[in-house]
N, CA, C, O and the ligand as a Tripos MOL2 file, in Angstrom:
@<TRIPOS>MOLECULE
protein
  221   219    56     0     0
PROTEIN
NO_CHARGES

@<TRIPOS>ATOM
      1 N           0.8680   -1.1460   -0.1510 N.3       1 MET1
      2 CA         -0.0080    0.0720   -0.0020 C.3       1 MET1
      3 C           0.9520    1.2550    0.0040 C.2       1 MET1
      4 O           2.0270    1.3160    0.6030 O.2       1 MET1
      5 N           0.3920    2.1720   -0.7520 N.am      2 GLU2
      6 CA          1.1190    3.5610   -0.8060 C.3       2 GLU2
      7 C           0.9100    4.2940    0.3570 C.2       2 GLU2
      8 O          -0.2220    4.3500    0.8380 O.2       2 GLU2
      9 N           1.9560    4.9260    0.9280 N.am      3 LYS3
     10 CA          1.8520    5.7890    1.9950 C.3       3 LYS3
     11 C           1.1930    7.0670    1.6170 C.2       3 LYS3
     12 O           1.4760    7.6940    0.5960 O.2       3 LYS3
     13 N           0.2910    7.4240    2.4990 N.am      4 LYS4
     14 CA         -0.2830    8.8580    2.1920 C.3       4 LYS4
     15 C           0.6460   10.0280    2.8940 C.2       4 LYS4
     16 O           1.1380    9.9820    4.0210 O.2       4 LYS4
     17 N           0.7390   10.9540    2.0450 N.am      5 SER5
     18 CA          1.7480   12.1220    2.5290 C.3       5 SER5
     19 C           1.0050   13.4000    2.9900 C.2       5 SER5
     20 O           1.5390   14.2700    3.6780 O.2       5 SER5
     21 N          -0.2310   13.4370    2.5650 N.am      6 TYR6
     22 CA         -1.1110   14.7490    2.9790 C.3       6 TYR6
     23 C          -2.3790   14.2540    3.6900 C.2       6 TYR6
     24 O          -2.9180   13.1690    3.4730 O.2       6 TYR6
     25 N          -2.7740   15.1550    4.5380 N.am      7 VAL7
     26 CA         -4.0150   14.8420    5.3130 C.3       7 VAL7
     27 C          -5.0050   16.1320    4.8980 C.2       7 VAL7
     28 O          -4.6000   17.2850    4.7540 O.2       7 VAL7
     29 N          -6.2670   15.7260    4.7520 N.am      8 LYS8
     30 CA         -7.2230   16.9080    4.6570 C.3       8 LYS8
     31 C          -7.6950   17.2100    6.0810 C.2       8 LYS8
     32 O          -8.2140   16.2900    6.7140 O.2       8 LYS8
     33 N          -7.5720   18.3160    6.5960 N.am      9 VAL9
     34 CA         -7.9760   18.5870    7.8640 C.3       9 VAL9
     35 C          -9.1110   19.7150    7.8460 C.2       9 VAL9
     36 O          -9.2840   20.4500    6.8730 O.2       9 VAL9
     37 N          -9.7840   19.7700    8.8940 N.am     10 LYS10
     38 CA        -10.9070   20.8290    9.1530 C.3      10 LYS10
     39 C         -10.5160   21.6160   10.3230 C.2      10 LYS10
     40 O         -10.2440   21.0500   11.3810 O.2      10 LYS10
     41 N         -10.4730   22.8410   10.2010 N.am     11 CYS11
     42 CA        -10.1000   23.7630   11.3650 C.3      11 CYS11
     43 C         -11.1660   23.7000   12.4280 C.2      11 CYS11
     44 O         -12.3480   23.7190   12.0870 O.2      11 CYS11
     45 N         -10.8170   23.6250   13.6970 N.am     12 HIS12
     46 CA        -11.7730   23.6910   14.7990 C.3      12 HIS12
     47 C         -12.2950   25.0860   14.8920 C.2      12 HIS12
     48 O         -13.4720   25.2780   15.1980 O.2      12 HIS12
     49 N         -11.5040   26.0350   14.6500 N.am     13 GLU13
     50 CA        -12.1120   27.4700   14.8470 C.3      13 GLU13
     51 C         -13.0630   27.8460   13.8350 C.2      13 GLU13
     52 O         -14.1050   28.3550   14.2470 O.2      13 GLU13
     53 N         -12.9140   27.6940   12.5510 N.am     14 CYS14
     54 CA        -13.7240   28.2840   11.5220 C.3      14 CYS14
     55 C         -14.1860   27.3780   10.4290 C.2      14 CYS14
     56 O         -14.7470   27.7880    9.4130 O.2      14 CYS14
     57 N         -13.9040   26.0380   10.7070 N.am     15 GLY15
     58 CA        -14.4820   24.9470    9.7220 C.3      15 GLY15
     59 C         -13.8540   24.8850    8.3930 C.2      15 GLY15
     60 O         -14.2720   24.0790    7.5620 O.2      15 GLY15
     61 N         -12.8580   25.6990    8.1330 N.am     16 ASN16
     62 CA        -12.1670   25.7880    6.8950 C.3      16 ASN16
     63 C         -11.4720   24.3430    6.7580 C.2      16 ASN16
     64 O         -10.8730   23.7810    7.6750 O.2      16 ASN16
     65 N         -11.6660   23.7950    5.3520 N.am     17 GLU17
     66 CA        -10.7650   22.5290    5.0500 C.3      17 GLU17
     67 C          -9.7730   22.8810    4.3250 C.2      17 GLU17
     68 O          -9.9010   23.7850    3.5000 O.2      17 GLU17
     69 N          -8.5350   22.1860    4.5200 N.am     18 GLN18
     70 CA         -7.3740   22.5440    3.6340 C.3      18 GLN18
     71 C          -6.4230   21.1710    3.8240 C.2      18 GLN18
     72 O          -6.5930   20.4190    4.7840 O.2      18 GLN18
     73 N          -5.5480   20.9670    2.9420 N.am     19 ASN19
     74 CA         -4.6880   19.9400    2.9030 C.3      19 ASN19
     75 C          -3.3420   20.4090    3.6680 C.2      19 ASN19
     76 O          -2.8450   21.5230    3.5050 O.2      19 ASN19
     77 N          -2.8400   19.4570    4.4850 N.am     20 VAL20
     78 CA         -1.5150   19.7250    5.1610 C.3      20 VAL20
     79 C          -0.5900   18.6260    4.9040 C.2      20 VAL20
     80 O          -1.0020   17.4720    5.0270 O.2      20 VAL20
     81 N           0.5920   18.8550    4.5680 N.am     21 PHE21
     82 CA          1.6240   17.9370    4.3270 C.3      21 PHE21
     83 C           1.9340   17.1390    5.6630 C.2      21 PHE21
     84 O           2.2840   17.7960    6.6440 O.2      21 PHE21
     85 N           1.8330   15.8690    5.7500 N.am     22 GLY22
     86 CA          1.8980   15.0140    6.9280 C.3      22 GLY22
     87 C           3.2660   14.9000    7.6370 C.2      22 GLY22
     88 O           3.4420   14.2510    8.6680 O.2      22 GLY22
     89 N           4.2460   15.6180    6.9600 N.am     23 ARG23
     90 CA          5.7470   15.7050    7.5130 C.3      23 ARG23
     91 C           6.0490   17.1420    7.6120 C.2      23 ARG23
     92 O           7.2370   17.4530    7.5330 O.2      23 ARG23
     93 N           5.1830   18.0590    7.7690 N.am     24 ALA24
     94 CA          5.4970   19.4520    7.7630 C.3      24 ALA24
     95 C           6.6190   19.7180    8.6930 C.2      24 ALA24
     96 O           6.7440   19.0900    9.7450 O.2      24 ALA24
     97 N           7.4310   20.6420    8.3120 N.am     25 SER25
     98 CA          8.6470   20.9220    9.1600 C.3      25 SER25
     99 C           8.4690   22.2230    9.7670 C.2      25 SER25
    100 O           9.2530   22.6050   10.6360 O.2      25 SER25
    101 N           7.3820   23.0160    9.3300 N.am     26 THR26
    102 CA          7.0200   24.2010    9.9040 C.3      26 THR26
    103 C           5.6110   24.2460   10.4020 C.2      26 THR26
    104 O           4.7750   23.4890    9.9070 O.2      26 THR26
    105 N           5.2930   25.0980   11.3630 N.am     27 GLU27
    106 CA          3.9670   25.0830   11.8490 C.3      27 GLU27
    107 C           3.0110   25.5710   10.5180 C.2      27 GLU27
    108 O           3.2930   26.4390    9.6920 O.2      27 GLU27
    109 N           1.9080   24.8040   10.5820 N.am     28 VAL28
    110 CA          0.9320   25.0170    9.5140 C.3      28 VAL28
    111 C          -0.2870   25.6920   10.1370 C.2      28 VAL28
    112 O          -0.8630   25.2720   11.1400 O.2      28 VAL28
    113 N          -0.6480   26.8650    9.3880 N.am     29 LYS29
    114 CA         -1.8450   27.7580   10.0110 C.3      29 LYS29
    115 C          -2.9050   27.6190    9.1390 C.2      29 LYS29
    116 O          -2.7060   27.3890    7.9460 O.2      29 LYS29
    117 N          -4.1610   27.7500    9.6710 N.am     30 CYS30
    118 CA         -5.2920   27.9200    8.8330 C.3      30 CYS30
    119 C          -5.3620   29.0740    7.9690 C.2      30 CYS30
    120 O          -5.0810   30.1790    8.4330 O.2      30 CYS30
    121 N          -5.7260   28.9310    6.6960 N.am     31 THR31
    122 CA         -5.4770   30.1570    5.7350 C.3      31 THR31
    123 C          -6.4760   31.0530    5.8810 C.2      31 THR31
    124 O          -6.3930   32.1410    5.3120 O.2      31 THR31
    125 N          -7.5110   30.7430    6.6270 N.am     32 LYS32
    126 CA         -8.7000   31.6870    6.8280 C.3      32 LYS32
    127 C          -8.6610   32.3730    8.2550 C.2      32 LYS32
    128 O          -8.9790   33.5610    8.3060 O.2      32 LYS32
    129 N          -8.2980   31.7220    9.4090 N.am     33 CYS33
    130 CA         -8.3690   32.2430   10.6250 C.3      33 CYS33
    131 C          -7.1560   32.3930   11.3230 C.2      33 CYS33
    132 O          -7.0830   33.1290   12.3070 O.2      33 CYS33
    133 N          -5.9610   31.5920   10.7830 N.am     34 ASN34
    134 CA         -4.7340   31.6100   11.2280 C.3      34 ASN34
    135 C          -4.5070   30.7620   12.4600 C.2      34 ASN34
    136 O          -3.4280   30.8920   13.0380 O.2      34 ASN34
    137 N          -5.4050   29.9030   12.9300 N.am     35 ALA35
    138 CA         -5.2700   28.8940   13.8310 C.3      35 ALA35
    139 C          -4.2500   27.8040   13.6350 C.2      35 ALA35
    140 O          -4.1790   27.3290   12.5010 O.2      35 ALA35
    141 N          -3.5120   27.3720   14.4980 N.am     36 VAL36
    142 CA         -2.5250   26.4000   14.2490 C.3      36 VAL36
    143 C          -3.1300   25.0830   14.0370 C.2      36 VAL36
    144 O          -3.8270   24.5650   14.9090 O.2      36 VAL36
    145 N          -2.8610   24.4470   12.7640 N.am     37 LEU37
    146 CA         -3.3300   23.1780   12.3640 C.3      37 LEU37
    147 C          -2.4280   22.0190   12.5060 C.2      37 LEU37
    148 O          -2.8980   20.8880   12.6280 O.2      37 LEU37
    149 N          -1.0920   22.2530   12.4950 N.am     38 ALA38
    150 CA         -0.2060   21.2220   12.5350 C.3      38 ALA38
    151 C           1.2090   21.8340   13.0930 C.2      38 ALA38
    152 O           1.6430   22.9340   12.7510 O.2      38 ALA38
    153 N           1.8260   20.9830   13.9670 N.am     39 LEU39
    154 CA          3.1250   21.2630   14.5330 C.3      39 LEU39
    155 C           4.1340   20.3280   14.1880 C.2      39 LEU39
    156 O           3.9250   19.1160   14.2420 O.2      39 LEU39
    157 N           5.3030   20.8610   13.8080 N.am     40 PRO40
    158 CA          6.4240   19.9790   13.4260 C.3      40 PRO40
    159 C           7.0550   19.3020   14.6520 C.2      40 PRO40
    160 O           7.2940   19.8950   15.7040 O.2      40 PRO40
    161 N           7.2900   18.0620   14.4270 N.am     41 THR41
    162 CA          7.8160   17.1090   15.6870 C.3      41 THR41
    163 C           9.1610   16.6550   15.3070 C.2      41 THR41
    164 O           9.8430   16.0800   16.1540 O.2      41 THR41
    165 N           9.6330   16.8610   14.0690 N.am     42 GLY42
    166 CA         10.9580   16.4450   13.7580 C.3      42 GLY42
    167 C          10.5660   15.1190   12.7620 C.2      42 GLY42
    168 O          11.4400   14.6850   12.0110 O.2      42 GLY42
    169 N           9.5460   14.6480   12.7820 N.am     43 GLY43
    170 CA          9.2240   13.4030   12.0230 C.3      43 GLY43
    171 C           7.6620   13.8730   11.5340 C.2      43 GLY43
    172 O           7.4330   14.9360   10.9580 O.2      43 GLY43
    173 N           6.8240   13.0410   11.8220 N.am     44 LYS44
    174 CA          5.4600   13.0320   11.3990 C.3      44 LYS44
    175 C           4.8950   14.3600   12.1820 C.2      44 LYS44
    176 O           5.1150   14.5980   13.3690 O.2      44 LYS44
    177 N           4.1110   15.1930   11.2740 N.am     45 ALA45
    178 CA          3.5190   16.3610   12.0600 C.3      45 ALA45
    179 C           2.5940   15.9370   13.0140 C.2      45 ALA45
    180 O           2.0270   14.8470   12.9300 O.2      45 ALA45
    181 N           2.3900   16.8160   14.0060 N.am     46 HIS46
    182 CA          1.4460   16.7470   14.9860 C.3      46 HIS46
    183 C           0.1760   17.4840   14.6020 C.2      46 HIS46
    184 O           0.0780   18.6910   14.8220 O.2      46 HIS46
    185 N          -0.8480   16.7490   14.0050 N.am     47 ILE47
    186 CA         -2.1450   17.5050   13.6430 C.3      47 ILE47
    187 C          -3.1320   17.9210   14.6530 C.2      47 ILE47
    188 O          -3.7560   17.0770   15.2960 O.2      47 ILE47
    189 N          -3.2790   19.0200   14.7960 N.am     48 LYS48
    190 CA         -4.1830   19.4850   15.7670 C.3      48 LYS48
    191 C          -5.5950   19.8020   15.4920 C.2      48 LYS48
    192 O          -6.4330   20.1020   16.3430 O.2      48 LYS48
    193 N          -5.7910   19.6970   14.1210 N.am     49 ALA49
    194 CA         -7.1800   20.0460   13.6000 C.3      49 ALA49
    195 C          -7.8840   18.6660   13.2560 C.2      49 ALA49
    196 O          -7.2360   17.6200   13.2710 O.2      49 ALA49
    197 N          -8.9800   18.6950   13.0030 N.am     50 GLU50
    198 CA         -9.6720   17.3220   12.7790 C.3      50 GLU50
    199 C          -9.3420   16.8650   11.4980 C.2      50 GLU50
    200 O          -9.4120   17.5800   10.4980 O.2      50 GLU50
    201 N          -8.9560   15.6020   11.4980 N.am     51 ILE51
    202 CA         -8.4940   14.9180   10.1700 C.3      51 ILE51
    203 C          -9.6260   14.4930    9.5090 C.2      51 ILE51
    204 O         -10.3760   13.7330   10.1210 O.2      51 ILE51
    205 N          -9.9250   14.8500    8.2990 N.am     52 ILE52
    206 CA        -11.0830   14.3330    7.5500 C.3      52 ILE52
    207 C         -10.7210   12.9860    6.6650 C.2      52 ILE52
    208 O         -11.4090   11.9670    6.7100 O.2      52 ILE52
    209 N          -9.6990   13.1150    5.9650 N.am     53 GLU53
    210 CA         -9.1570   12.0730    5.2160 C.3      53 GLU53
    211 C          -7.6850   12.0460    4.9600 C.2      53 GLU53
    212 O          -7.0190   13.0760    5.0620 O.2      53 GLU53
    213 N          -7.1420   10.8590    4.6200 N.am     54 LEU54
    214 CA         -5.6160   10.8590    4.0210 C.3      54 LEU54
    215 C          -5.7150   11.0150    2.6100 C.2      54 LEU54
    216 O          -6.6220   10.4270    2.0210 O.2      54 LEU54
    217 N          -4.9300   11.7050    2.0060 N.am     55 ILE55
    218 CA         -4.8320   12.0400    0.5590 C.3      55 ILE55
    219 C          -3.6160   11.6340   -0.1490 C.2      55 ILE55
    220 O          -3.4860   11.8880   -1.3470 O.2      55 ILE55
    221 ZN         -9.5820   28.3350   10.7620 Zn       56 ZN56
@<TRIPOS>BOND
     1     1     2 1
     2     2     3 1
     3     3     4 2
     4     3     5 am
     5     5     6 1
     6     6     7 1
     7     7     8 2
     8     7     9 am
     9     9    10 1
    10    10    11 1
    11    11    12 2
    12    11    13 am
    13    13    14 1
    14    14    15 1
    15    15    16 2
    16    15    17 am
    17    17    18 1
    18    18    19 1
    19    19    20 2
    20    19    21 am
    21    21    22 1
    22    22    23 1
    23    23    24 2
    24    23    25 am
    25    25    26 1
    26    26    27 1
    27    27    28 2
    28    27    29 am
    29    29    30 1
    30    30    31 1
    31    31    32 2
    32    31    33 am
    33    33    34 1
    34    34    35 1
    35    35    36 2
    36    35    37 am
    37    37    38 1
    38    38    39 1
    39    39    40 2
    40    39    41 am
    41    41    42 1
    42    42    43 1
    43    43    44 2
    44    43    45 am
    45    45    46 1
    46    46    47 1
    47    47    48 2
    48    47    49 am
    49    49    50 1
    50    50    51 1
    51    51    52 2
    52    51    53 am
    53    53    54 1
    54    54    55 1
    55    55    56 2
    56    55    57 am
    57    57    58 1
    58    58    59 1
    59    59    60 2
    60    59    61 am
    61    61    62 1
    62    62    63 1
    63    63    64 2
    64    63    65 am
    65    65    66 1
    66    66    67 1
    67    67    68 2
    68    67    69 am
    69    69    70 1
    70    70    71 1
    71    71    72 2
    72    71    73 am
    73    73    74 1
    74    74    75 1
    75    75    76 2
    76    75    77 am
    77    77    78 1
    78    78    79 1
    79    79    80 2
    80    79    81 am
    81    81    82 1
    82    82    83 1
    83    83    84 2
    84    83    85 am
    85    85    86 1
    86    86    87 1
    87    87    88 2
    88    87    89 am
    89    89    90 1
    90    90    91 1
    91    91    92 2
    92    91    93 am
    93    93    94 1
    94    94    95 1
    95    95    96 2
    96    95    97 am
    97    97    98 1
    98    98    99 1
    99    99   100 2
   100    99   101 am
   101   101   102 1
   102   102   103 1
   103   103   104 2
   104   103   105 am
   105   105   106 1
   106   106   107 1
   107   107   108 2
   108   107   109 am
   109   109   110 1
   110   110   111 1
   111   111   112 2
   112   111   113 am
   113   113   114 1
   114   114   115 1
   115   115   116 2
   116   115   117 am
   117   117   118 1
   118   118   119 1
   119   119   120 2
   120   119   121 am
   121   121   122 1
   122   122   123 1
   123   123   124 2
   124   123   125 am
   125   125   126 1
   126   126   127 1
   127   127   128 2
   128   127   129 am
   129   129   130 1
   130   130   131 1
   131   131   132 2
   132   131   133 am
   133   133   134 1
   134   134   135 1
   135   135   136 2
   136   135   137 am
   137   137   138 1
   138   138   139 1
   139   139   140 2
   140   139   141 am
   141   141   142 1
   142   142   143 1
   143   143   144 2
   144   143   145 am
   145   145   146 1
   146   146   147 1
   147   147   148 2
   148   147   149 am
   149   149   150 1
   150   150   151 1
   151   151   152 2
   152   151   153 am
   153   153   154 1
   154   154   155 1
   155   155   156 2
   156   155   157 am
   157   157   158 1
   158   158   159 1
   159   159   160 2
   160   159   161 am
   161   161   162 1
   162   162   163 1
   163   163   164 2
   164   163   165 am
   165   165   166 1
   166   166   167 1
   167   167   168 2
   168   167   169 am
   169   169   170 1
   170   170   171 1
   171   171   172 2
   172   171   173 am
   173   173   174 1
   174   174   175 1
   175   175   176 2
   176   175   177 am
   177   177   178 1
   178   178   179 1
   179   179   180 2
   180   179   181 am
   181   181   182 1
   182   182   183 1
   183   183   184 2
   184   183   185 am
   185   185   186 1
   186   186   187 1
   187   187   188 2
   188   187   189 am
   189   189   190 1
   190   190   191 1
   191   191   192 2
   192   191   193 am
   193   193   194 1
   194   194   195 1
   195   195   196 2
   196   195   197 am
   197   197   198 1
   198   198   199 1
   199   199   200 2
   200   199   201 am
   201   201   202 1
   202   202   203 1
   203   203   204 2
   204   203   205 am
   205   205   206 1
   206   206   207 1
   207   207   208 2
   208   207   209 am
   209   209   210 1
   210   210   211 1
   211   211   212 2
   212   211   213 am
   213   213   214 1
   214   214   215 1
   215   215   216 2
   216   215   217 am
   217   217   218 1
   218   218   219 1
   219   219   220 2
@<TRIPOS>SUBSTRUCTURE
     1 MET1         2 RESIDUE 1 A MET
     2 GLU2         6 RESIDUE 1 A GLU
     3 LYS3        10 RESIDUE 1 A LYS
     4 LYS4        14 RESIDUE 1 A LYS
     5 SER5        18 RESIDUE 1 A SER
     6 TYR6        22 RESIDUE 1 A TYR
     7 VAL7        26 RESIDUE 1 A VAL
     8 LYS8        30 RESIDUE 1 A LYS
     9 VAL9        34 RESIDUE 1 A VAL
    10 LYS10       38 RESIDUE 1 A LYS
    11 CYS11       42 RESIDUE 1 A CYS
    12 HIS12       46 RESIDUE 1 A HIS
    13 GLU13       50 RESIDUE 1 A GLU
    14 CYS14       54 RESIDUE 1 A CYS
    15 GLY15       58 RESIDUE 1 A GLY
    16 ASN16       62 RESIDUE 1 A ASN
    17 GLU17       66 RESIDUE 1 A GLU
    18 GLN18       70 RESIDUE 1 A GLN
    19 ASN19       74 RESIDUE 1 A ASN
    20 VAL20       78 RESIDUE 1 A VAL
    21 PHE21       82 RESIDUE 1 A PHE
    22 GLY22       86 RESIDUE 1 A GLY
    23 ARG23       90 RESIDUE 1 A ARG
    24 ALA24       94 RESIDUE 1 A ALA
    25 SER25       98 RESIDUE 1 A SER
    26 THR26      102 RESIDUE 1 A THR
    27 GLU27      106 RESIDUE 1 A GLU
    28 VAL28      110 RESIDUE 1 A VAL
    29 LYS29      114 RESIDUE 1 A LYS
    30 CYS30      118 RESIDUE 1 A CYS
    31 THR31      122 RESIDUE 1 A THR
    32 LYS32      126 RESIDUE 1 A LYS
    33 CYS33      130 RESIDUE 1 A CYS
    34 ASN34      134 RESIDUE 1 A ASN
    35 ALA35      138 RESIDUE 1 A ALA
    36 VAL36      142 RESIDUE 1 A VAL
    37 LEU37      146 RESIDUE 1 A LEU
    38 ALA38      150 RESIDUE 1 A ALA
    39 LEU39      154 RESIDUE 1 A LEU
    40 PRO40      158 RESIDUE 1 A PRO
    41 THR41      162 RESIDUE 1 A THR
    42 GLY42      166 RESIDUE 1 A GLY
    43 GLY43      170 RESIDUE 1 A GLY
    44 LYS44      174 RESIDUE 1 A LYS
    45 ALA45      178 RESIDUE 1 A ALA
    46 HIS46      182 RESIDUE 1 A HIS
    47 ILE47      186 RESIDUE 1 A ILE
    48 LYS48      190 RESIDUE 1 A LYS
    49 ALA49      194 RESIDUE 1 A ALA
    50 GLU50      198 RESIDUE 1 A GLU
    51 ILE51      202 RESIDUE 1 A ILE
    52 ILE52      206 RESIDUE 1 A ILE
    53 GLU53      210 RESIDUE 1 A GLU
    54 LEU54      214 RESIDUE 1 A LEU
    55 ILE55      218 RESIDUE 1 A ILE
    56 ZN56       221 GROUP 0 **** ****
């Protein structure tokens, strides 16, 4: 099975949906409200938003 490298997430603050790279090396913020969606951990990103699907 192919590994998925992106996740589609839904922002807890505003409901905006966007794609986040699963191994993000920098903080990922919501494009609409600027809430933090993912934090870098040195490996797999820590996703703070609701994960809808792996893409
Ligand atoms: Zn948001």
